[in-house]
C-alpha positions in Angstrom: 123.7 71.6 83.9 127.0 73.1 82.8 128.0 75.2 85.8 130.2 73.8 88.6 131.0 75.4 91.9 134.1 77.5 92.1 137.0 75.8 93.6 138.8 79.0 94.7 137.5 82.5 95.3 137.9 84.8 92.2 140.5 87.4 92.4 139.6 91.1 92.3 142.8 91.8 90.4 140.9 91.6 87.1 138.2 94.1 88.0 137.3 96.6 85.3 135.6 99.9 85.6 133.5 101.4 82.8 131.4 104.5 82.5 128.0 104.1 84.3 125.0 103.2 82.2 122.4 105.9 81.3 119.4 103.6 81.1 118.2 100.3 82.7 116.9 96.9 81.6 116.3 96.4 77.9 117.9 93.6 75.9 121.0 93.2 78.1 118.8 92.3 81.1 117.0 89.6 79.0 120.3 88.2 77.7 121.9 88.2 81.2 118.8 86.5 82.7 118.5 83.7 80.2 122.2 83.0 80.0 122.5 82.5 83.7 119.2 80.6 84.1 120.0 78.2 81.3 123.5 77.6 82.5 122.4 77.0 86.1 119.1 75.2 85.7 118.8 73.9 82.2 116.0 74.7 79.7 113.2 72.6 81.2 113.6 73.9 84.8 114.1 77.4 83.5 110.8 77.3 81.4 108.9 75.8 84.4 110.0 78.4 86.9 110.1 81.6 84.9 106.5 81.0 83.6 105.3 80.4 87.2 107.0 83.3 89.0 104.5 85.9 90.3 101.6 84.2 88.6 98.3 83.8 90.4 98.7 80.0 90.6 102.5 80.1 90.8 105.1 81.1 93.4 105.9 84.6 94.8 109.3 86.0 93.9 111.6 86.1 96.9 113.7 89.0 95.7 111.4 91.9 96.8 108.0 92.8 98.1 106.9 94.7 95.0 103.1 94.1 94.5 101.6 92.3 91.5 99.2 93.9 89.1 95.8 92.4 88.8 96.5 91.5 85.1 99.7 89.6 84.9 102.1 89.4 81.9 103.5 86.0 80.8 106.9 87.2 82.0 105.9 88.8 85.4 109.5 89.1 86.7 112.6 91.2 86.5 116.2 90.4 86.0 117.0 90.2 89.7 113.9 88.1 90.4 115.1 85.6 87.8 118.5 85.6 89.4 117.0 85.0 92.8 115.1 82.0 91.4 118.1 80.7 89.6 120.2 81.0 92.8 117.7 79.1 94.9 116.5 76.5 92.3 119.8 75.4 91.0 120.0 71.6 91.0 123.7 71.8 92.2 123.9 70.4 95.7 126.6 70.4 98.4 127.8 66.8 98.7 128.5 65.0 102.0 132.2 64.9 101.2 132.2 68.8 101.3 132.2 68.9 105.1 135.2 66.6 105.5 137.1 68.5 102.8 136.4 72.0 104.2 137.1 72.7 107.9 135.2 75.7 109.3 138.4 77.6 109.6 138.9 77.2 105.9 135.4 78.3 105.1 135.8 81.5 107.2 138.2 82.8 104.6 135.7 82.3 101.7 133.6 85.2 100.3 129.9 85.3 100.4 129.9 84.8 96.7 132.0 81.6 96.9 129.9 80.2 99.7 126.6 80.7 97.9 127.9 79.2 94.7 128.6 75.8 96.3 125.0 74.8 95.8 122.0 73.8 97.8 122.2 72.4 101.3 120.5 69.0 101.5 121.3 67.3 104.8 121.5 68.5 108.5 125.0 69.0 109.7 126.5 69.5 113.2 129.7 71.1 114.4 130.4 69.8 117.9 132.1 72.1 120.4 135.8 71.9 120.0 135.6 70.6 116.4 136.6 72.4 113.2 134.3 70.3 111.0 130.6 70.0 110.4 129.4 66.4 110.1 126.2 65.1 108.6 123.6 63.9 111.1 120.0 62.6 111.0 117.1 65.0 111.5 116.0 63.4 114.7 119.4 63.8 116.2 119.5 67.5 115.1 116.2 68.2 116.9 117.4 66.3 120.0 120.6 68.3 120.2 118.8 71.6 119.9 116.0 70.7 122.3 118.6 69.5 124.9 120.4 72.8 124.7 117.2 74.9 124.9 115.7 73.0 127.8 119.0 73.3 129.6 119.0 77.1 129.7 118.4 78.9 133.0 115.7 81.1 131.3 114.0 81.1 127.9 115.4 84.6 127.5 118.9 83.1 127.1 117.8 82.2 123.6 117.1 84.5 120.6 115.1 83.5 117.5 115.9 85.5 114.3 113.8 85.6 111.2 114.4 86.9 107.7 111.7 88.0 105.3 111.9 84.9 103.2 109.6 83.1 105.6 106.0 82.8 104.6 103.0 83.9 106.7 102.2 80.4 107.9 105.9 79.8 108.8 106.2 83.1 110.7 103.0 82.5 112.6 104.1 79.1 113.7 107.6 80.3 114.6 106.5 83.1 116.8 104.0 80.7 118.4 106.8 78.3 119.3 109.0 81.0 120.6 106.3 82.4 122.8 105.2 79.0 124.0 108.9 78.4 124.9 108.7 81.5 127.0 110.4 84.5 125.4 109.8 87.5 123.1 113.3 87.5 121.8 112.3 87.7 118.1 114.7 90.0 116.3 114.3 90.1 112.6 115.6 91.8 109.4 112.9 94.6 109.7 114.9 95.9 112.7 117.7 96.8 110.2 115.8 98.2 107.3 112.3 99.6 107.7 111.9 99.8 111.5 112.2 103.5 111.1 109.2 103.5 108.8 107.1 101.4 111.1 107.9 103.6 114.1 107.2 106.9 112.3 104.0 105.8 110.6 102.6 104.1 113.6 103.0 107.2 115.6 101.6 109.6 113.0 98.9 107.6 111.0 98.5 104.6 113.3 99.7 101.9 110.9 103.3 101.1 109.9 102.4 100.1 106.3 101.8 101.7 102.9 98.7 103.8 102.6 98.3 103.2 98.8 97.2 100.3 96.6 99.0 99.2 93.4 96.5 101.0 91.1 97.2 104.3 92.8 100.4 104.6 90.7 98.3 105.0 87.6 96.0 107.6 89.2 98.6 109.9 90.6 99.8 113.3 89.4 103.2 113.3 91.1 105.5 110.6 92.5 108.5 111.6 94.7 111.0 108.7 94.8 113.4 109.2 97.8 116.4 107.2 98.9 115.9 104.2 96.7 117.2 102.6 93.5 114.3 100.7 91.8 116.4 99.6 88.8 118.5 97.3 91.1 116.5 96.7 94.2 112.9 96.3 92.8 113.1 96.6 89.0 109.4 95.8 88.4 108.6 99.2 90.0 110.0 100.8 86.9 107.0 99.4 84.9 104.6 101.0 87.4 106.6 104.3 87.1 106.5 104.1 83.3 102.7 103.4 83.4 102.3 106.5 85.6 104.3 108.6 83.2 102.2 107.5 80.3 99.1 108.5 82.2 100.5 112.0 82.8 102.2 111.8 86.1 105.5 113.6 86.9 108.3 111.9 88.8 111.0 113.4 91.0 114.0 111.4 92.1 115.8 112.4 95.3 119.1 110.5 95.8 122.8 111.2 96.3 123.7 109.0 93.3 122.2 109.2 89.8 120.8 105.7 89.2 120.3 104.4 85.6 116.8 103.1 86.3 115.5 106.5 87.3 117.0 108.1 84.2 115.6 106.0 81.4 113.8 102.7 81.4 113.7 100.3 78.5 110.8 98.0 79.2 111.7 94.6 77.7 108.1 93.8 77.1 107.4 96.6 74.7 108.7 97.5 71.3 109.9 101.0 72.4 111.8 99.3 75.2 113.5 96.8 73.0 114.1 98.8 69.9 113.5 102.4 70.9 114.9 104.9 73.4 112.6 103.7 76.2 111.0 106.1 78.7 112.6 109.0 80.6 111.6 108.3 84.2 112.6 111.3 86.4 111.4 114.7 85.3 113.5 116.3 88.1 116.6 114.8 89.8 117.5 116.3 93.1 121.1 115.1 93.9 120.8 115.5 97.6 123.6 115.4 100.0 123.4 112.2 102.1 121.3 112.9 105.3 119.7 116.1 103.8 116.2 114.7 103.1 114.7 115.9 106.3 115.8 119.5 105.6 114.4 119.2 102.0 111.0 118.0 103.2 110.8 120.8 105.8 111.7 123.4 103.2 109.0 122.2 100.8 106.4 122.1 103.6 107.4 125.7 104.5 106.9 126.8 100.9 103.5 125.1 100.9 102.5 127.0 104.1 103.8 130.2 102.7 101.7 129.7 99.5 98.7 129.3 101.8 99.5 132.5 103.6 99.6 134.3 100.2 96.3 132.8 99.1 94.4 131.8 102.2 92.0 128.9 101.8 93.3 127.8 98.4 96.3 125.6 99.1 95.9 123.5 102.2 93.1 120.8 102.4 91.4 122.5 105.3 88.4 120.2 105.5 90.7 117.2 105.7 93.1 118.9 108.2 90.2 120.0 110.4 88.5 116.6 110.5 91.3 114.2 110.5 94.6 115.8 111.8 96.1 117.6 114.8 99.2 119.6 115.3 99.0 122.0 112.3 99.4 125.2 114.3 102.5 124.0 116.1 104.0 122.7 112.9 103.4 126.0 111.1 105.0 127.9 113.9 108.0 125.6 114.0 108.7 126.0 110.3 108.6 129.8 110.5 112.0 129.5 112.1 113.5 127.2 109.4 116.7 128.8 108.1 117.1 128.6 104.4 120.9 128.8 104.6 120.9 125.8 106.9 118.7 123.9 104.5 120.9 124.6 101.5 124.0 123.5 103.5 122.3 120.3 104.6 120.9 119.3 101.2 123.6 120.6 98.9 120.8 121.9 96.7 119.9 125.4 95.4 116.8 127.3 96.4 115.7 127.2 92.8 115.7 123.3 92.9 113.7 123.3 96.0 111.3 125.8 94.6 110.7 123.6 91.6 109.9 120.6 93.7 107.5 122.7 95.9 105.8 124.0 92.7 105.3 120.5 91.4 103.8 119.5 94.7 101.5 122.5 94.8 100.3 121.9 91.3 99.5 118.2 91.9 96.1 117.1 93.4 97.3 113.6 94.1 100.9 112.8 95.3 102.7 109.6 96.3 105.9 109.7 98.2 107.9 106.5 98.1 111.1 105.6 99.9 113.4 102.9 101.0 116.5 102.4 103.1 118.2 105.6 101.9 115.7 107.3 104.2 115.4 104.8 107.0 119.0 104.2 107.9 119.8 107.6 109.3 120.1 108.9 112.8 117.0 111.0 112.2 115.4 108.5 109.9 112.2 108.3 112.0 111.8 112.1 112.0 112.5 112.2 108.3 109.6 109.8 107.6 107.4 111.9 109.9 108.2 114.9 107.7 107.1 112.8 104.6 103.8 112.3 106.4 103.6 116.0 107.3 104.0 117.0 103.7 101.4 114.6 102.5 98.9 115.6 105.2 99.0 119.3 104.3 97.1 118.8 101.1 95.1 115.7 102.1 97.4 113.3 100.2 96.5 110.2 102.3 93.2 108.3 101.9 92.3 109.4 98.4 93.0 107.6 95.0 96.4 108.3 93.6 97.9 109.6 96.8 99.7 108.3 99.9 102.8 107.1 101.6 104.6 104.2 100.0 107.5 102.6 101.8 109.0 99.9 99.6 110.0 96.8 101.4 112.9 94.5 100.5 112.3 90.8 101.3 109.1 89.5 99.8 107.3 88.7 103.1 109.1 90.9 105.6 105.9 92.9 106.1 103.9 89.7 106.5 106.2 88.4 109.1 105.5 91.4 111.3 101.8 91.0 110.7 102.1 87.4 111.9 103.7 88.4 115.1 107.5 88.4 114.4 108.3 91.4 116.6 109.8 91.6 120.0 107.2 94.2 121.0 103.8 92.7 119.9 100.9 94.6 121.6 98.8 93.0 124.3 95.9 92.7 121.9 97.8 90.2 119.8 99.1 88.3 122.8 95.6 88.1 124.3 94.3 86.6 121.1 97.2 84.1 121.0 96.4 83.1 124.6 92.7 82.6 123.9 93.4 80.5 120.8 96.1 78.2 122.2 95.4 78.2 126.0 98.7 79.4 127.3 100.0 82.7 128.7 102.5 84.3 126.3 105.4 86.3 127.9 104.6 90.0 128.1 108.1 91.5 128.7 109.5 92.9 125.4 112.4 91.0 123.9 115.5 92.1 122.0 115.7 93.5 118.5 118.6 92.8 116.2 121.1 95.4 117.6 120.1 94.7 121.2 120.5 90.9 120.5 124.1 91.4 119.5 124.7 93.5 122.7 123.1 90.8 124.8 125.4 88.3 123.1 128.3 90.4 123.9 127.3 90.4 127.6 126.9 86.6 127.6 123.1 86.9 128.3 122.1 84.9 125.2 123.5 81.4 124.9 121.6 80.0 121.9 121.0 81.7 118.6 118.4 80.2 116.2 117.8 81.7 112.8 115.2 80.9 110.1 116.8 82.3 107.0 118.9 85.4 106.9 122.6 86.1 107.4 122.7 88.4 110.4 126.5 88.1 111.0 127.1 89.7 107.6 124.1 92.0 107.5 124.6 93.6 110.9 126.6 96.7 111.4 129.9 96.5 113.3 131.0 93.3 111.6 133.8 92.4 114.0 131.7 93.0 117.1 128.8 90.9 115.6 131.2 88.1 114.7 132.9 88.1 118.1 129.5 88.1 119.9 128.2 85.2 117.9 131.3 83.2 118.6 130.6 83.5 122.3 127.3 81.5 122.2 127.0 77.9 123.1 125.0 76.9 120.1 124.0 78.6 116.8 121.4 77.1 114.5 120.7 78.2 110.9 117.7 77.1 108.8 118.9 77.7 105.3 118.9 76.8 101.6 122.5 77.7 100.9 125.7 78.5 102.7 126.5 82.0 103.9 128.8 83.8 106.4 126.5 82.9 109.4 127.3 79.2 108.9 131.0 79.7 109.3 131.0 82.3 112.2 129.4 80.1 114.8 129.0 79.4 118.5 130.9 76.7 120.2 128.6 74.2 118.6 126.6 74.8 115.4 123.9 73.1 113.4 122.6 73.8 109.9 119.1 72.6 109.0 118.5 72.5 105.2 115.0 73.6 104.0 112.8 73.7 101.0 113.0 76.8 98.8 109.9 78.7 97.8 110.2 77.3 94.2 109.8 73.7 95.4 106.7 71.6 95.9 105.9 71.1 99.6 104.3 67.6 100.0 103.0 66.7 103.5 100.8 63.9 104.8 97.6 65.6 103.7 98.9 66.4 100.2 100.7 69.3 98.5 100.7 72.4 100.5 100.8 76.1 99.7 101.9 79.2 101.7 101.0 82.9 101.6 102.8 86.2 101.6 101.9 89.9 102.1 103.4 92.4 99.7 104.3 96.1 100.3 100.7 97.3 99.6 99.1 94.9 102.1 97.9 92.4 99.5 98.0 88.7 100.6 98.2 85.9 98.1 99.2 82.2 97.9 102.5 80.9 96.7 102.8 77.4 95.3 106.1 75.5 94.7 106.6 74.6 91.0 109.4 72.0 90.9 110.3 68.9 92.9 112.7 69.4 95.8 116.4 69.1 94.9 116.7 66.3 97.4 114.3 64.0 99.3 116.0 64.8 102.6 114.8 68.4 102.8 112.1 69.5 105.2 109.9 72.6 104.8 110.3 75.4 107.3 106.8 74.5 108.7 107.9 70.9 109.3 111.2 72.1 110.9 109.5 74.4 113.4 106.7 71.8 114.1 109.2 69.1 114.9 111.4 71.4 116.9 108.5 72.4 119.0 107.6 68.8 119.7 111.1 68.0 120.7 111.3 71.0 123.0 107.8 71.3 124.4 106.5 67.7 124.0 103.3 66.4 122.4 101.0 66.6 125.4 100.5 70.4 125.4 97.5 72.4 124.1 99.1 73.0 120.7 98.8 70.4 117.9 102.2 70.8 116.3 101.9 67.5 114.3 98.6 68.6 113.0 100.1 71.9 111.8 102.7 70.0 109.8 100.2 67.6 108.3 97.9 70.3 106.9 98.8 74.0 106.6 95.1 74.9 106.5 95.0 74.3 110.2 97.6 77.0 110.7 95.6 79.4 108.6 92.5 78.6 110.6 94.3 79.7 113.8 95.7 82.8 112.0 92.1 83.7 111.1 91.2 83.8 114.8 94.3 85.6 116.0 95.3 88.2 113.4 92.9 91.0 112.4 92.1 91.1 108.7 92.6 87.4 108.2 89.1 86.3 108.9 88.1 83.3 106.7 91.7 83.1 105.7 91.5 79.8 104.0 88.7 81.0 101.8 90.1 84.4 101.0 93.6 83.2 100.1 92.2 80.7 97.6 90.7 83.4 95.5 92.7 84.2 92.4 95.0 87.0 93.3 94.3 86.7 97.0 92.9 89.6 99.1 93.9 93.0 100.5 94.1 93.6 104.2 92.1 96.5 105.7 94.0 99.7 106.0 92.3 102.5 107.9 94.3 105.5 106.5 93.9 104.2 103.0 90.4 102.9 103.0 88.4 105.3 105.2 90.7 108.1 106.4 90.6 106.6 109.9 93.7 106.8 111.9 94.2 104.3 114.8 96.5 106.6 116.8 96.1 107.4 120.4 93.9 110.4 119.5 92.1 108.9 116.5 93.6 111.5 114.3 96.7 111.7 112.0 99.4 113.7 113.9 101.4 116.4 112.2 104.6 116.4 114.1 107.3 118.9 115.1 110.8 117.6 114.5 114.1 119.3 115.2 116.5 119.4 112.2 119.9 118.0 112.9 122.5 118.6 110.2 125.4 116.3 109.5 128.6 118.1 110.1 131.3 117.1 107.6 134.8 118.1 108.8 137.3 119.3 106.3 138.9 116.5 104.3 136.2 114.1 105.2 133.3 112.6 103.2 129.8 111.3 104.1 129.7 107.6 103.1 126.7 105.5 102.5 126.5 101.7 102.0 124.5 100.2 99.1 123.9 97.1 97.2 125.3 96.2 93.7 123.0 95.2 90.9 123.7 91.5 91.0 123.0 91.3 94.8 120.1 90.5 97.1 120.8 91.6 100.7 124.0 89.7 101.5 123.7 87.3 98.6 126.0 87.9 95.6 124.8 86.5 92.3 128.0 87.8 90.6 130.8 90.3 91.2 129.3 92.8 88.7 127.4 96.0 89.2 126.6 96.6 85.6 124.7 99.9 85.8 127.5 101.5 87.8 130.1 100.2 85.4 131.8 97.8 87.9 132.8 94.3 86.6 134.6 91.6 88.5 134.9 93.1 91.9 133.4 94.8 94.9 136.3 96.5 96.8 135.5 100.0 95.5 134.5 103.4 96.9 132.6 105.8 94.7 133.7 109.5 95.0 132.8 112.7 93.2 135.7 113.8 90.9 135.8 117.3 92.4 136.2 115.8 95.9 139.0 113.6 94.6 140.8 116.6 93.2 140.4 118.4 96.6 141.7 115.4 98.4 144.6 114.8 96.0 143.5 111.3 95.2 143.3 110.0 91.7 140.7 107.8 90.0 141.9 104.2 90.3 144.1 104.7 93.5 143.8 102.3 96.3 142.7 103.7 99.7 141.9 102.6 103.2 138.6 104.0 104.4 138.7 105.2 108.0 135.5 106.0 109.9 135.9 108.3 112.8 134.0 108.1 116.0 134.5 110.2 119.2 136.4 108.4 121.8 137.1 105.4 119.6 139.9 104.1 117.4 139.2 104.4 113.7 137.4 101.6 112.0 139.0 100.7 108.7 137.9 99.1 105.4 141.2 98.5 103.7 142.4 98.4 100.1 139.4 99.9 98.3 139.8 101.1 94.7 138.7 104.7 94.1 136.1 105.1 91.4 135.5 108.6 90.1 131.7 108.8 90.0 129.0 111.5 89.9 127.9 111.3 93.5 126.7 114.3 95.4 129.6 116.6 96.4 131.0 115.6 99.8 129.5 112.2 99.6 130.9 108.7 98.9 129.5 105.2 98.6 130.8 101.6 99.2 129.2 98.2 99.1 127.1 96.5 101.8 127.9 94.3 103.6 131.7 94.9 103.2 131.5 98.5 104.5 129.5 97.4 107.6 132.8 97.3 109.5 132.8 101.1 109.4 129.5 101.4 111.4 129.6 101.0 115.3 126.9 98.9 116.8 125.8 101.9 118.9 125.2 104.1 115.8 121.5 103.7 115.4 118.4 105.7 114.4 116.7 107.6 117.2 113.4 105.8 118.0 113.9 102.7 115.9 117.4 101.4 116.7 118.1 100.8 113.1 121.8 100.8 112.2 122.9 104.1 110.6 124.5 102.9 107.4 123.8 105.9 105.1 125.7 108.7 106.8 129.2 107.7 108.0 131.9 110.3 108.3 135.0 108.9 106.7 138.5 109.9 105.5 140.4 108.2 102.7 144.0 107.3 103.3 146.0 106.4 100.2 147.6 102.9 100.4 151.3 103.3 100.1 153.1 100.8 97.9 
């Protein structure tokens, strides 16, 4: 291995800005992937892992939840997937001497990039209350310390147990079982901050908070509307599915405030035209929408569909489907009669002609898929916006038929599976009843806290212990300073992690880090090598097998950590065989098969090549498990975002070399940023109006009624073709601009995509 950890944080002084790219992937992606992988892992480890990723007998990529095709390519991964594997599977480890050399107060000043580049964590460490240093400890001592603190609480509800989407199904099931056996439903997770709006809206309208399409539907569709997402960076393998759809005759419309390279042109690195030719134009129409205008756009298109039906009764709407399977059409029709076109144009920043074109594309397509991500969910009206997506699809029967449906795209590879396994503070009684019957205890019924409510409970001193399996909530959460102050008020924080991040250095009075196996590593237990399983964004469940030996013999799997913690806290004489779960993961799957619907005969089904697909009523049989048994067409009040003069609407976003809060490098290649992250992207016409020049340094102020400004200081202005009146800055740095109380109605998801800001030039 040639790479060594950085001694000091790199300076942003050398940041360069180039014109944004006009296409994505191609040879540069291959070159970048192989250069980093070979430098970090060496040729043998690189060959082993990159030929196993996303294969039917290999391991599931941790970088996104994009589904796998039935027929896999030899290289079934993207650049960011390879970067995620390289980041996790590096043989570089954090030495014991690191903890004595680096007090926590020193680590607090380090960037996420620097922390992650120090290497893999390989031993439990403990920071006692009053100390500024972590010290290595034995596993047994770590579990004793945590158990003593948990058992000493006045109530189980004084602890919260966070989860990220990196946990597998078996881990998630065991984790929620332990938490509920301990006595609380305080199970906040990363879904609360990304797709909670999706789950809320879809559960209310179609009865299930998941995608209503299968992978093959992309090749059978006539039209794909891509809203509020950037596949080229966040889930690049989707570009192959979009290219395949285009080659089968589908049209694609991109709706986004920023033009993204991957939605312009895709150079597939596994084809000659991708390597040597011009690649494939992806978007046939690009609607550069004003941030927060998606709901108005969807209502305007639905209104045009209804008007087309009025002009030619019986020829536009799918009356048979609507009559048999839906309710609410009359009220919806009446509501949209009052929709004001001028209000729509102001909210969207689009022209009537552009909206007409989209409506005509929809009307001329028999099979339509609408796909979206966090550019839709993280708005105050995110839930209602997704309800409008469902409304539009229902009008022409575009749910429950081949090539059509709703397709939310998840981030973490198993964030959807975690929810299926019970990682939710509001699991229904049916799940809790099944849990009680399987394990002979009464789970708590009172709902717990989600991520935002957990921080608020920390602020009030109601939560004393914070335990997290994966994730980096302190950095990911909105209102950064409030989140950090709240976390510092706890008695104990515990992080189960593979590498260092901000949540390890912003701690409670005492803190413990428990190092764990990565998904790439072989998991050997008493009964032999184990495998895990994950659920992707189209409800397909499949096995994931580690491919390389652990980087250190001291590591425990997440299953082992949870099992041993449960024994330390709850004892060995209860009704749950925690030690048996650790010895053989098949026993976990046997219990899952009796508790979670759709997982019957789990051990048999998951061993099939490629796994199995969970039942999905809306997709499979046009059955809708809502309160009425029908899909519900909803009436939603439009709420425009008011932009005062001299202000911009800012959204947060990820760079290309980034996965959630993990930075693989300081580059954002497609947007032309190299060697830095302290930037704000602004339309050149807006800069001219504001009297600010490209390259100036500004402080970004977010304005909230009754509060002092929140400030992100010293950002370099980058003139960029954003939508007029809009700006963008990087997540998580810009989280400081978003108050904890600014959340989506109905889902409590932080509103990170529509923040009113002003730019104040930095005076020399």
